[in-house]
MOPAC internal coordinates of N, CA, C and O (Angstrom, degrees):
PM7 1SCF
backbone

  N    0.0000 0     0.00 0     0.00 0    0    0    0
  C    1.4557 1     0.00 0     0.00 0    1    0    0
  C    1.5273 1   109.31 1     0.00 0    2    1    0
  O    1.2310 1   120.68 1   -48.34 1    3    2    1
  N    1.3087 1   116.30 1   131.66 1    3    2    1
  C    1.4581 1   123.08 1   178.58 1    5    3    2
  C    1.5243 1   109.03 1   -78.65 1    6    5    3
  O    1.2310 1   120.46 1   -50.49 1    7    6    5
  N    1.3305 1   116.73 1   129.51 1    7    6    5
  C    1.4608 1   120.83 1  -177.49 1    9    7    6
  C    1.5269 1   111.36 1  -118.33 1   10    9    7
  O    1.2310 1   121.44 1   -13.60 1   11   10    9
  N    1.3134 1   114.84 1   166.40 1   11   10    9
  C    1.4592 1   120.41 1   175.53 1   13   11   10
  C    1.5297 1   110.16 1   -60.09 1   14   13   11
  O    1.2310 1   120.58 1   143.33 1   15   14   13
  N    1.3147 1   116.50 1   -36.67 1   15   14   13
  C    1.4662 1   121.13 1   178.04 1   17   15   14
  C    1.5264 1   111.25 1   -61.62 1   18   17   15
  O    1.2310 1   119.86 1   139.20 1   19   18   17
  N    1.3333 1   117.88 1   -40.80 1   19   18   17
  C    1.4680 1   121.80 1   177.32 1   21   19   18
  C    1.5262 1   110.40 1   -60.86 1   22   21   19
  O    1.2310 1   121.11 1   138.86 1   23   22   21
  N    1.3146 1   115.49 1   -41.14 1   23   22   21
  C    1.4637 1   120.53 1  -178.44 1   25   23   22
  C    1.5273 1   110.18 1   -69.29 1   26   25   23
  O    1.2310 1   120.25 1   136.27 1   27   26   25
  N    1.3254 1   117.13 1   -43.73 1   27   26   25
  C    1.4643 1   120.14 1   177.72 1   29   27   26
  C    1.5217 1   111.06 1   -58.81 1   30   29   27
  O    1.2310 1   120.44 1   137.75 1   31   30   29
  N    1.3191 1   116.76 1   -42.25 1   31   30   29
  C    1.4632 1   120.96 1   178.39 1   33   31   30
  C    1.5263 1   110.55 1   -61.40 1   34   33   31
  O    1.2310 1   120.42 1   134.95 1   35   34   33
  N    1.3218 1   116.81 1   -45.05 1   35   34   33
  C    1.4691 1   120.92 1   179.71 1   37   35   34
  C    1.5255 1   111.49 1   -63.85 1   38   37   35
  O    1.2310 1   120.24 1   141.13 1   39   38   37
  N    1.3344 1   117.15 1   -38.87 1   39   38   37
  C    1.4605 1   120.72 1  -176.75 1   41   39   38
  C    1.5268 1   113.13 1   -71.80 1   42   41   39
  O    1.2310 1   119.92 1   168.19 1   43   42   41
  N    1.3232 1   117.76 1   -11.81 1   43   42   41
  C    1.4697 1   120.22 1   174.15 1   45   43   42
  C    1.5310 1   111.20 1   -66.68 1   46   45   43
  O    1.2310 1   120.29 1   167.91 1   47   46   45
  N    1.3338 1   117.05 1   -12.09 1   47   46   45
  C    1.4673 1   121.69 1   175.75 1   49   47   46
  C    1.5237 1   112.33 1   -88.93 1   50   49   47
  O    1.2310 1   119.80 1   177.90 1   51   50   49
  N    1.3244 1   117.98 1    -2.10 1   51   50   49
  C    1.4674 1   122.44 1   179.80 1   53   51   50
  C    1.5256 1   108.92 1  -100.69 1   54   53   51
  O    1.2310 1   121.12 1   -53.61 1   55   54   53
  N    1.3286 1   115.47 1   126.39 1   55   54   53
  C    1.4593 1   120.59 1  -174.08 1   57   55   54
  C    1.5196 1   112.19 1  -114.45 1   58   57   55
  O    1.2310 1   121.69 1   -36.80 1   59   58   57
  N    1.3255 1   114.36 1   143.20 1   59   58   57
  C    1.4554 1   121.57 1   174.53 1   61   59   58
  C    1.5310 1   108.45 1   -62.33 1   62   61   59
  O    1.2310 1   119.59 1   -43.00 1   63   62   61
  N    1.3368 1   118.40 1   137.00 1   63   62   61
  C    1.4632 1   120.62 1  -179.15 1   65   63   62
  C    1.5367 1   113.80 1   -67.20 1   66   65   63
  O    1.2310 1   119.77 1   159.37 1   67   66   65
  N    1.3309 1   118.05 1   -20.63 1   67   66   65
  C    1.4636 1   119.58 1  -175.79 1   69   67   66
  C    1.5188 1   114.38 1  -108.84 1   70   69   67
  O    1.2310 1   119.89 1   156.98 1   71   70   69
  N    1.3326 1   117.81 1   -23.02 1   71   70   69
  C    1.4687 1   121.29 1   179.49 1   73   71   70
  C    1.5303 1   108.76 1  -119.17 1   74   73   71
  O    1.2310 1   119.49 1   -42.96 1   75   74   73
  N    1.3211 1   118.57 1   137.04 1   75   74   73
  C    1.4660 1   121.04 1  -176.71 1   77   75   74
  C    1.5281 1   112.86 1   -78.94 1   78   77   75
  O    1.2310 1   121.02 1  -117.29 1   79   78   77
  N    1.3265 1   115.65 1    62.71 1   79   78   77
  C    1.4570 1   121.11 1  -177.85 1   81   79   78
  C    1.5261 1   108.38 1  -151.12 1   82   81   79
  O    1.2310 1   120.62 1   -28.69 1   83   82   81
  N    1.3353 1   116.43 1   151.31 1   83   82   81
  C    1.4633 1   119.51 1  -179.61 1   85   83   82
  C    1.5351 1   110.86 1   -74.30 1   86   85   83
  O    1.2310 1   121.37 1   -20.03 1   87   86   85
  N    1.3232 1   114.99 1   159.97 1   87   86   85
  C    1.4612 1   120.04 1  -173.45 1   89   87   86
  C    1.5241 1   113.14 1   -70.04 1   90   89   87
  O    1.2310 1   119.87 1   157.87 1   91   90   89
  N    1.3266 1   117.86 1   -22.13 1   91   90   89
  C    1.4659 1   120.17 1   178.10 1   93   91   90
  C    1.5291 1   109.31 1   -73.04 1   94   93   91
  O    1.2310 1   120.22 1   129.85 1   95   94   93
  N    1.3302 1   117.19 1   -50.15 1   95   94   93
  C    1.4658 1   119.86 1  -178.54 1   97   95   94
  C    1.5260 1   112.82 1   -70.66 1   98   97   95
  O    1.2310 1   119.91 1   160.36 1   99   98   97
  N    1.3194 1   117.77 1   -19.64 1   99   98   97
  C    1.4656 1   119.95 1   173.60 1  101   99   98
  C    1.5270 1   111.30 1   -80.11 1  102  101   99
  O    1.2310 1   120.17 1   165.64 1  103  102  101
  N    1.3185 1   117.29 1   -14.36 1  103  102  101
  C    1.4596 1   120.93 1   179.92 1  105  103  102
  C    1.5212 1   113.18 1    79.31 1  106  105  103
  O    1.2310 1   120.22 1  -150.64 1  107  106  105
  N    1.3206 1   117.18 1    29.36 1  107  106  105
  C    1.4649 1   120.69 1  -177.14 1  109  107  106
  C    1.5302 1   113.55 1   -83.31 1  110  109  107
  O    1.2310 1   119.89 1   155.86 1  111  110  109
  N    1.3284 1   117.82 1   -24.14 1  111  110  109
  C    1.4597 1   120.53 1  -177.82 1  113  111  110
  C    1.5328 1   108.92 1   -86.67 1  114  113  111
  O    1.2310 1   121.06 1   -58.57 1  115  114  113
  N    1.3351 1   115.57 1   121.43 1  115  114  113
  C    1.4642 1   121.20 1  -177.49 1  117  115  114
  C    1.5195 1   113.31 1   -98.22 1  118  117  115
  O    1.2310 1   120.49 1   146.25 1  119  118  117
  N    1.3283 1   116.67 1   -33.75 1  119  118  117
  C    1.4636 1   119.44 1  -176.37 1  121  119  118
  C    1.5217 1   110.23 1  -151.86 1  122  121  119
  O    1.2310 1   121.57 1   -37.51 1  123  122  121
  N    1.3211 1   114.60 1   142.49 1  123  122  121
  C    1.4703 1   122.06 1   174.18 1  125  123  122
  C    1.5199 1   106.71 1  -133.87 1  126  125  123
  O    1.2310 1   121.12 1   -50.71 1  127  126  125
  N    1.3210 1   115.46 1   129.29 1  127  126  125
  C    1.4576 1   120.88 1   175.60 1  129  127  126
  C    1.5226 1   108.01 1  -125.12 1  130  129  127
  O    1.2310 1   120.96 1   -47.47 1  131  130  129
  N    1.3133 1   115.77 1   132.53 1  131  130  129
  C    1.4623 1   122.19 1   179.62 1  133  131  130
  C    1.5246 1   107.64 1  -123.63 1  134  133  131
  O    1.2310 1   120.72 1   -51.67 1  135  134  133
  N    1.3304 1   116.24 1   128.33 1  135  134  133
  C    1.4630 1   119.64 1   177.32 1  137  135  134
  C    1.5239 1   109.12 1  -142.55 1  138  137  135
  O    1.2310 1   121.30 1   -30.48 1  139  138  137
  N    1.3215 1   115.12 1   149.52 1  139  138  137
  C    1.4671 1   120.47 1   178.87 1  141  139  138
  C    1.5246 1   109.81 1   -60.96 1  142  141  139
  O    1.2310 1   120.65 1   -36.99 1  143  142  141
  N    1.3236 1   116.36 1   143.01 1  143  142  141
  C    1.4610 1   121.81 1   179.34 1  145  143  142
  C    1.5309 1   108.99 1  -108.52 1  146  145  143
  O    1.2310 1   120.11 1   -85.29 1  147  146  145
  N    1.3339 1   117.39 1    94.71 1  147  146  145
  C    1.4672 1   120.26 1  -177.28 1  149  147  146
  C    1.5279 1   113.15 1   -70.05 1  150  149  147
  O    1.2310 1   120.18 1   168.26 1  151  150  149
  N    1.3353 1   117.26 1   -11.74 1  151  150  149
  C    1.4587 1   120.98 1  -178.19 1  153  151  150
  C    1.5230 1   113.14 1  -101.09 1  154  153  151
  O    1.2310 1   120.15 1  -176.89 1  155  154  153
  N    1.3403 1   117.31 1     3.11 1  155  154  153
  C    1.4661 1   120.92 1  -179.20 1  157  155  154
  C    1.5180 1   110.20 1   -67.02 1  158  157  155
  O    1.2310 1   120.10 1   -30.49 1  159  158  157
  N    1.3384 1   117.41 1   149.51 1  159  158  157
  C    1.4640 1   119.45 1   176.35 1  161  159  158
  C    1.5305 1   111.01 1   -55.53 1  162  161  159
  O    1.2310 1   120.46 1   -47.92 1  163  162  161
  N    1.3057 1   116.72 1   132.08 1  163  162  161
  C    1.4589 1   121.78 1   179.17 1  165  163  162
  C    1.5111 1   114.62 1    85.74 1  166  165  163
  O    1.2310 1   119.91 1   178.76 1  167  166  165
  N    1.3223 1   117.78 1    -1.24 1  167  166  165
  C    1.4694 1   120.68 1  -179.16 1  169  167  166
  C    1.5144 1   109.98 1   -58.75 1  170  169  167
  O    1.2310 1   120.84 1   -47.07 1  171  170  169
  N    1.3197 1   116.01 1   132.93 1  171  170  169
  C    1.4446 1   121.69 1   177.83 1  173  171  170
  C    1.5173 1   115.05 1    84.65 1  174  173  171
  O    1.2310 1   120.08 1   176.88 1  175  174  173
  N    1.3223 1   117.44 1    -3.12 1  175  174  173
  C    1.4673 1   120.59 1   178.58 1  177  175  174
  C    1.5218 1   108.19 1   -91.35 1  178  177  175
  O    1.2310 1   120.14 1   -55.42 1  179  178  177
  N    1.3326 1   117.33 1   124.58 1  179  178  177
  C    1.4666 1   119.81 1  -179.80 1  181  179  178
  C    1.5308 1   111.18 1   -56.08 1  182  181  179
  O    1.2310 1   121.29 1   -44.19 1  183  182  181
  N    1.3258 1   115.14 1   135.81 1  183  182  181
  C    1.4562 1   120.80 1   178.96 1  185  183  182
  C    1.5131 1   114.82 1    90.25 1  186  185  183
  O    1.2310 1   120.07 1   166.61 1  187  186  185
  N    1.3224 1   117.46 1   -13.39 1  187  186  185
  C    1.4674 1   121.22 1   178.04 1  189  187  186
  C    1.5253 1   107.45 1   -92.95 1  190  189  187
  O    1.2310 1   120.04 1   -56.33 1  191  190  189
  N    1.3415 1   117.53 1   123.67 1  191  190  189
  C    1.4659 1   119.53 1  -178.71 1  193  191  190
  C    1.5326 1   112.14 1   -60.44 1  194  193  191
  O    1.2310 1   121.33 1   -37.85 1  195  194  193
  N    1.3149 1   115.06 1   142.15 1  195  194  193
  C    1.4686 1   121.61 1   176.10 1  197  195  194
  C    1.5290 1   108.57 1   -63.72 1  198  197  195
  O    1.2310 1   120.60 1   -43.39 1  199  198  197
  N    1.3188 1   116.45 1   136.61 1  199  198  197
  C    1.4643 1   122.19 1   174.59 1  201  199  198
  C    1.5277 1   108.33 1  -100.74 1  202  201  199
  O    1.2310 1   121.26 1   -28.27 1  203  202  201
  N    1.3330 1   115.19 1   151.73 1  203  202  201
  C    1.4615 1   121.04 1  -177.33 1  205  203  202
  C    1.5126 1   110.94 1  -126.14 1  206  205  203
  O    1.2310 1   121.32 1   -37.59 1  207  206  205
  N    1.3227 1   115.09 1   142.41 1  207  206  205
  C    1.4637 1   121.81 1   171.83 1  209  207  206
  C    1.5171 1   107.29 1   -83.55 1  210  209  207
  O    1.2310 1   120.92 1   -41.82 1  211  210  209
  N    1.3241 1   115.84 1   138.18 1  211  210  209
  C    1.4601 1   121.29 1  -179.02 1  213  211  210
  C    1.5187 1   107.95 1  -123.50 1  214  213  211
  O    1.2310 1   121.15 1   -47.80 1  215  214  213
  N    1.3170 1   115.41 1   132.20 1  215  214  213
  C    1.4646 1   122.05 1   177.11 1  217  215  214
  C    1.5289 1   106.90 1  -124.08 1  218  217  215
  O    1.2310 1   120.60 1   -56.25 1  219  218  217
  N    1.3337 1   116.46 1   123.75 1  219  218  217
  C    1.4631 1   121.14 1  -178.78 1  221  219  218
  C    1.5224 1   109.45 1  -126.16 1  222  221  219
  O    1.2310 1   121.09 1   -46.82 1  223  222  221
  N    1.3318 1   115.52 1   133.18 1  223  222  221
  C    1.4593 1   121.92 1   173.57 1  225  223  222
  C    1.5135 1   107.35 1  -114.10 1  226  225  223
  O    1.2310 1   120.93 1   -47.83 1  227  226  225
  N    1.3339 1   115.83 1   132.17 1  227  226  225
  C    1.4612 1   120.11 1  -177.90 1  229  227  226
  C    1.5203 1   111.17 1  -143.64 1  230  229  227
  O    1.2310 1   121.29 1   -18.81 1  231  230  229
  N    1.3123 1   115.14 1   161.19 1  231  230  229
  C    1.4611 1   121.39 1   174.99 1  233  231  230
  C    1.5238 1   108.34 1  -114.99 1  234  233  231
  O    1.2310 1   120.68 1    -2.13 1  235  234  233
  N    1.3123 1   116.30 1   177.87 1  235  234  233
  C    1.4618 1   121.79 1  -176.29 1  237  235  234
  C    1.5207 1   111.10 1  -124.24 1  238  237  235
  O    1.2310 1   120.77 1   -31.76 1  239  238  237
  N    1.3346 1   116.14 1   148.24 1  239  238  237
  C    1.4608 1   119.45 1   172.65 1  241  239  238
  C    1.5204 1   109.36 1   -76.16 1  242  241  239
  O    1.2310 1   120.83 1   148.69 1  243  242  241
  N    1.3261 1   116.03 1   -31.31 1  243  242  241
  C    1.4583 1   122.88 1  -178.85 1  245  243  242
  C    1.5313 1   106.93 1  -131.51 1  246  245  243
  O    1.2310 1   120.40 1   -88.20 1  247  246  245
  N    1.3339 1   116.84 1    91.80 1  247  246  245
  C    1.4681 1   119.46 1  -172.48 1  249  247  246
  C    1.5301 1   114.13 1   -73.20 1  250  249  247
  O    1.2310 1   121.11 1   -96.74 1  251  250  249
  N    1.3245 1   115.49 1    83.26 1  251  250  249
  C    1.4590 1   121.93 1   174.07 1  253  251  250
  C    1.5200 1   108.09 1  -124.20 1  254  253  251
  O    1.2310 1   120.71 1   -18.85 1  255  254  253
  N    1.3225 1   116.25 1   161.15 1  255  254  253
  C    1.4684 1   120.02 1   178.94 1  257  255  254
  C    1.5237 1   111.07 1   -62.36 1  258  257  255
  O    1.2310 1   120.44 1   141.97 1  259  258  257
  N    1.3269 1   116.76 1   -38.03 1  259  258  257
  C    1.4605 1   120.68 1  -179.28 1  261  259  258
  C    1.5334 1   111.08 1   -64.71 1  262  261  259
  O    1.2310 1   120.45 1   135.24 1  263  262  261
  N    1.3275 1   116.74 1   -44.76 1  263  262  261
  C    1.4640 1   120.49 1   179.08 1  265  263  262
  C    1.5221 1   110.39 1   -64.16 1  266  265  263
  O    1.2310 1   120.43 1   137.30 1  267  266  265
  N    1.3156 1   116.79 1   -42.70 1  267  266  265
  C    1.4657 1   120.62 1   178.51 1  269  267  266
  C    1.5267 1   110.89 1   -60.42 1  270  269  267
  O    1.2310 1   120.33 1   135.45 1  271  270  269
  N    1.3301 1   116.98 1   -44.55 1  271  270  269
  C    1.4643 1   121.00 1  -179.79 1  273  271  270
  C    1.5307 1   111.19 1   -64.46 1  274  273  271
  O    1.2310 1   120.44 1   137.97 1  275  274  273
  N    1.3311 1   116.77 1   -42.03 1  275  274  273
  C    1.4642 1   119.92 1   179.99 1  277  275  274
  C    1.5255 1   111.54 1   -63.59 1  278  277  275
  O    1.2310 1   120.42 1   133.20 1  279  278  277
  N    1.3278 1   116.81 1   -46.80 1  279  278  277
  C    1.4656 1   119.50 1  -178.93 1  281  279  278
  C    1.5255 1   112.15 1   -68.28 1  282  281  279
  O    1.2310 1   120.25 1   140.63 1  283  282  281
  N    1.3090 1   117.13 1   -39.37 1  283  282  281
  C    1.4602 1   120.47 1   177.89 1  285  283  282
  C    1.5259 1   110.15 1   -59.94 1  286  285  283
  O    1.2310 1   120.29 1   135.59 1  287  286  285
  N    1.3289 1   117.05 1   -44.41 1  287  286  285
  C    1.4693 1   121.15 1   179.32 1  289  287  286
  C    1.5265 1   110.79 1   -64.88 1  290  289  287
  O    1.2310 1   120.07 1   136.84 1  291  290  289
  N    1.3259 1   117.47 1   -43.16 1  291  290  289
  C    1.4638 1   120.68 1   178.52 1  293  291  290
  C    1.5310 1   111.18 1   -59.42 1  294  293  291
  O    1.2310 1   120.92 1   132.48 1  295  294  293
  N    1.3198 1   115.84 1   -47.52 1  295  294  293
  C    1.4672 1   120.88 1  -177.78 1  297  295  294
  C    1.5219 1   110.24 1   -62.02 1  298  297  295
  O    1.2310 1   120.22 1   130.19 1  299  298  297
  N    1.3243 1   117.18 1   -49.81 1  299  298  297
  C    1.4717 1   120.31 1  -178.74 1  301  299  298
  C    1.5284 1   111.40 1   -62.01 1  302  301  299
  O    1.2310 1   120.48 1   135.78 1  303  302  301
  N    1.3243 1   116.69 1   -44.22 1  303  302  301
  C    1.4655 1   119.93 1  -179.42 1  305  303  302
  C    1.5161 1   111.59 1   -64.60 1  306  305  303
  O    1.2310 1   120.14 1   138.46 1  307  306  305
  N    1.3242 1   117.35 1   -41.54 1  307  306  305
  C    1.4645 1   119.82 1  -179.00 1  309  307  306
  C    1.5248 1   111.14 1   -65.96 1  310  309  307
  O    1.2310 1   120.36 1   136.12 1  311  310  309
  N    1.3369 1   116.91 1   -43.88 1  311  310  309
  C    1.4619 1   120.02 1  -178.43 1  313  311  310
  C    1.5261 1   112.04 1   -71.76 1  314  313  311
  O    1.2310 1   119.86 1   154.24 1  315  314  313
  N    1.3220 1   117.88 1   -25.76 1  315  314  313
  C    1.4672 1   120.76 1   176.75 1  317  315  314
  C    1.5292 1   110.74 1   -63.24 1  318  317  315
  O    1.2310 1   120.66 1   158.09 1  319  318  317
  N    1.3255 1   116.35 1   -21.91 1  319  318  317
  C    1.4540 1   120.91 1   178.43 1  321  319  318
  C    1.5272 1   114.10 1   -77.52 1  322  321  319
  O    1.2310 1   119.90 1   171.64 1  323  322  321
  N    1.3203 1   117.79 1    -8.36 1  323  322  321
  C    1.4656 1   121.24 1   177.88 1  325  323  322
  C    1.5223 1   108.71 1   -86.54 1  326  325  323
  O    1.2310 1   120.28 1   -53.39 1  327  326  325
  N    1.3178 1   117.07 1   126.61 1  327  326  325
  C    1.4615 1   122.03 1  -175.26 1  329  327  326
  C    1.5253 1   112.77 1   -55.68 1  330  329  327
  O    1.2310 1   120.25 1   142.76 1  331  330  329
  N    1.3194 1   117.12 1   -37.24 1  331  330  329
  C    1.4627 1   120.50 1  -175.11 1  333  331  330
  C    1.5270 1   113.64 1   -90.28 1  334  333  331
  O    1.2310 1   120.22 1   178.46 1  335  334  333
  N    1.3314 1   117.18 1    -1.54 1  335  334  333
  C    1.4638 1   120.05 1  -178.72 1  337  335  334
  C    1.5211 1   110.04 1   -77.92 1  338  337  335
  O    1.2310 1   121.41 1   -48.09 1  339  338  337
  N    1.3077 1   114.91 1   131.91 1  339  338  337
  C    1.4545 1   121.47 1   175.43 1  341  339  338
  C    1.5200 1   108.55 1  -110.08 1  342  341  339
  O    1.2310 1   121.03 1    52.60 1  343  342  341
  N    1.3073 1   115.63 1  -127.40 1  343  342  341
  C    1.4609 1   121.47 1   179.68 1  345  343  342
  C    1.5309 1   109.95 1   -64.37 1  346  345  343
  O    1.2310 1   120.88 1   -49.39 1  347  346  345
  N    1.3363 1   115.92 1   130.61 1  347  346  345
  C    1.4649 1   120.84 1   178.91 1  349  347  346
  C    1.5152 1   109.29 1  -119.60 1  350  349  347
  O    1.2310 1   121.02 1   -53.73 1  351  350  349
  N    1.3269 1   115.66 1   126.27 1  351  350  349
  C    1.4571 1   122.31 1   176.20 1  353  351  350
  C    1.5168 1   107.71 1  -110.15 1  354  353  351
  O    1.2310 1   120.63 1   -53.08 1  355  354  353
  N    1.3317 1   116.40 1   126.92 1  355  354  353
  C    1.4601 1   121.83 1  -179.32 1  357  355  354
  C    1.5232 1   106.99 1  -120.38 1  358  357  355
  O    1.2310 1   120.90 1   -56.76 1  359  358  357
  N    1.3428 1   115.88 1   123.24 1  359  358  357
  C    1.4609 1   120.77 1  -175.72 1  361  359  358
  C    1.5266 1   110.07 1  -125.10 1  362  361  359
  O    1.2310 1   120.95 1   -54.02 1  363  362  361
  N    1.3173 1   115.79 1   125.98 1  363  362  361
  C    1.4587 1   121.24 1   173.63 1  365  363  362
  C    1.5204 1   108.51 1   -82.95 1  366  365  363
  O    1.2310 1   120.71 1   -49.92 1  367  366  365
  N    1.3357 1   116.24 1   130.08 1  367  366  365
  C    1.4626 1   120.57 1   176.33 1  369  367  366
  C    1.5311 1   108.59 1  -116.63 1  370  369  367
  O    1.2310 1   120.74 1   -44.50 1  371  370  369
  N    1.3102 1   116.18 1   135.50 1  371  370  369
  C    1.4679 1   119.39 1  -179.02 1  373  371  370
  C    1.5254 1   111.95 1   -88.02 1  374  373  371
  O    1.2310 1   120.60 1   161.28 1  375  374  373
  N    1.3383 1   116.46 1   -18.72 1  375  374  373
  C    1.4589 1   120.34 1   177.80 1  377  375  374
  C    1.5130 1   109.35 1  -127.72 1  378  377  375
  O    1.2310 1   118.15 1   -49.62 1  379  378  377
  N    1.2841 1   121.12 1   130.38 1  379  378  377
  C    1.4551 1   124.02 1     0.57 1  381  379  378
  C    1.5235 1   110.21 1   -75.38 1  382  381  379
  O    1.2310 1   121.44 1   -34.55 1  383  382  381
  N    1.3268 1   114.85 1   145.45 1  383  382  381
  C    1.4554 1   118.91 1   178.85 1  385  383  382
  C    1.5271 1   109.30 1   -75.96 1  386  385  383
  O    1.2310 1   121.06 1   -26.53 1  387  386  385
  N    1.3142 1   115.58 1   153.47 1  387  386  385
  C    1.4613 1   120.75 1  -178.82 1  389  387  386
  C    1.5232 1   110.19 1   -72.78 1  390  389  387
  O    1.2310 1   121.50 1   -35.13 1  391  390  389
  N    1.3433 1   114.73 1   144.87 1  391  390  389
  C    1.4620 1   119.45 1   171.43 1  393  391  390
  C    1.5301 1   107.36 1  -144.52 1  394  393  391
  O    1.2310 1   120.04 1   -21.48 1  395  394  393
  N    1.3246 1   117.53 1   158.52 1  395  394  393
  C    1.4653 1   121.41 1  -175.48 1  397  395  394
  C    1.5260 1   114.42 1   -59.80 1  398  397  395
  O    1.2310 1   119.46 1   162.29 1  399  398  397
  N    1.3338 1   118.64 1   -17.71 1  399  398  397
  C    1.4670 1   120.48 1   178.27 1  401  399  398
  C    1.5310 1   111.13 1   -64.87 1  402  401  399
  O    1.2310 1   119.93 1   161.73 1  403  402  401
  N    1.3187 1   117.73 1   -18.27 1  403  402  401
  C    1.4582 1   121.88 1  -177.45 1  405  403  402
  C    1.5328 1   112.75 1   -82.68 1  406  405  403
  O    1.2310 1   119.59 1   170.41 1  407  406  405
  N    1.3117 1   118.38 1    -9.59 1  407  406  405
  C    1.4615 1   120.95 1  -179.94 1  409  407  406
  C    1.5266 1   109.07 1   -68.85 1  410  409  407
  O    1.2310 1   120.80 1   -47.94 1  411  410  409
  N    1.3191 1   116.08 1   132.06 1  411  410  409
  C    1.4653 1   121.39 1   179.97 1  413  411  410
  C    1.5332 1   109.95 1   -72.64 1  414  413  411
  O    1.2310 1   120.18 1   -16.23 1  415  414  413
  N    1.3280 1   117.25 1   163.77 1  415  414  413
  C    1.4746 1   119.10 1   174.70 1  417  415  414
  C    1.5318 1   112.10 1   -55.78 1  418  417  415
  O    1.2310 1   120.05 1   142.25 1  419  418  417
  N    1.3325 1   117.50 1   -37.75 1  419  418  417
  C    1.4687 1   120.52 1   177.36 1  421  419  418
  C    1.5302 1   110.39 1   -65.68 1  422  421  419
  O    1.2310 1   120.30 1   140.08 1  423  422  421
  N    1.3200 1   117.02 1   -39.92 1  423  422  421
  C    1.4607 1   121.33 1   177.17 1  425  423  422
  C    1.5207 1   111.62 1   -62.78 1  426  425  423
  O    1.2310 1   120.49 1   138.76 1  427  426  425
  N    1.3280 1   116.67 1   -41.24 1  427  426  425
  C    1.4716 1   120.12 1   177.45 1  429  427  426
  C    1.5234 1   110.53 1   -62.93 1  430  429  427
  O    1.2310 1   120.83 1   142.61 1  431  430  429
  N    1.3429 1   116.02 1   -37.39 1  431  430  429
  C    1.4584 1   119.67 1   177.94 1  433  431  430
  C    1.5308 1   110.17 1   -66.24 1  434  433  431
  O    1.2310 1   120.34 1   134.53 1  435  434  433
  N    1.3338 1   116.95 1   -45.47 1  435  434  433
  C    1.4642 1   121.93 1   179.29 1  437  435  434
  C    1.5288 1   111.00 1   -58.73 1  438  437  435
  O    1.2310 1   120.74 1   138.15 1  439  438  437
  N    1.3196 1   116.19 1   -41.85 1  439  438  437
  C    1.4630 1   121.42 1  -178.17 1  441  439  438
  C    1.5300 1   113.38 1   -81.50 1  442  441  439
  O    1.2310 1   120.67 1   175.10 1  443  442  441
  N    1.3287 1   116.32 1    -4.90 1  443  442  441
  C    1.4631 1   119.88 1   179.47 1  445  443  442
  C    1.5141 1   113.79 1    75.16 1  446  445  443
  O    1.2310 1   120.41 1  -152.99 1  447  446  445
  N    1.3246 1   116.82 1    27.01 1  447  446  445
  C    1.4626 1   120.62 1  -178.60 1  449  447  446
  C    1.5238 1   113.10 1   -88.70 1  450  449  447
  O    1.2310 1   119.70 1   163.75 1  451  450  449
  N    1.3197 1   118.19 1   -16.25 1  451  450  449
  C    1.4611 1   121.26 1   179.58 1  453  451  450
  C    1.5226 1   110.07 1   -94.76 1  454  453  451
  O    1.2310 1   120.90 1   -40.94 1  455  454  453
  N    1.3016 1   115.88 1   139.06 1  455  454  453
  C    1.4597 1   120.70 1   174.34 1  457  455  454
  C    1.4962 1   115.67 1    76.83 1  458  457  455
  O    1.2310 1   119.28 1  -175.05 1  459  458  457
  N    1.3204 1   118.98 1     4.95 1  459  458  457
  C    1.4532 1   121.47 1   178.44 1  461  459  458
  C    1.5217 1   108.18 1  -108.91 1  462  461  459
  O    1.2310 1   119.76 1   -71.96 1  463  462  461
  N    1.3337 1   118.07 1   108.04 1  463  462  461
  C    1.4632 1   120.53 1  -176.07 1  465  463  462
  C    1.5239 1   114.49 1   -65.26 1  466  465  463
  O    1.2310 1   120.15 1   165.28 1  467  466  465
  N    1.3336 1   117.32 1   -14.72 1  467  466  465
  C    1.4545 1   120.00 1  -179.89 1  469  467  466
  C    1.5280 1   113.32 1   -85.79 1  470  469  467
  O    1.2310 1   121.03 1   173.48 1  471  470  469
  N    1.3358 1   115.64 1    -6.52 1  471  470  469
  C    1.4633 1   120.20 1   179.64 1  473  471  470
  C    1.5150 1   109.79 1  -110.52 1  474  473  471
  O    1.2310 1   120.81 1   -31.87 1  475  474  473
  N    1.3134 1   116.05 1   148.13 1  475  474  473
  C    1.4518 1   120.88 1   176.25 1  477  475  474
  C    1.5264 1   108.74 1   -69.08 1  478  477  475
  O    1.2310 1   120.57 1   -50.60 1  479  478  477
  N    1.3030 1   116.53 1   129.40 1  479  478  477
  C    1.4607 1   120.45 1   178.09 1  481  479  478
  C    1.5276 1   108.96 1   -76.94 1  482  481  479
  O    1.2310 1   120.47 1   -43.31 1  483  482  481
  N    1.3030 1   116.70 1   136.69 1  483  482  481
  C    1.4528 1   122.37 1   178.87 1  485  483  482
  C    1.5096 1   107.54 1  -101.73 1  486  485  483
  O    1.2310 1   120.61 1   -57.66 1  487  486  485
  N    1.2877 1   116.43 1   122.34 1  487  486  485
  C    1.4785 1   120.88 1  -178.58 1  489  487  486
  C    1.5101 1   110.04 1  -117.08 1  490  489  487
  O    1.2310 1   120.10 1   180.00 1  491  490  489

């Protein structure tokens, strides 16, 4: 069974085009919904893995059409690599807008924001 945790793990391979950090640690993903896809090819046939519909809502650090297109393509391509992934819907949401407070402690470490007295600490 495909879980939200599986999707979060996969999305750690998707990187923001402007900041050298993955979209999970930047706090860009707002919602993930996973549901069985009864209309997927092979559905109901014994031995064929169940496919799942995935719906993801995310925001952008730099809200431009180019950034949205790049991240949407990254997300869809990465999730297509999951055996149980079926139809994937990726939606950009402008509210709530992204802010640096959403970066995880791991993201701050990746970006070099922790332990550097010359940078503003994000809490």
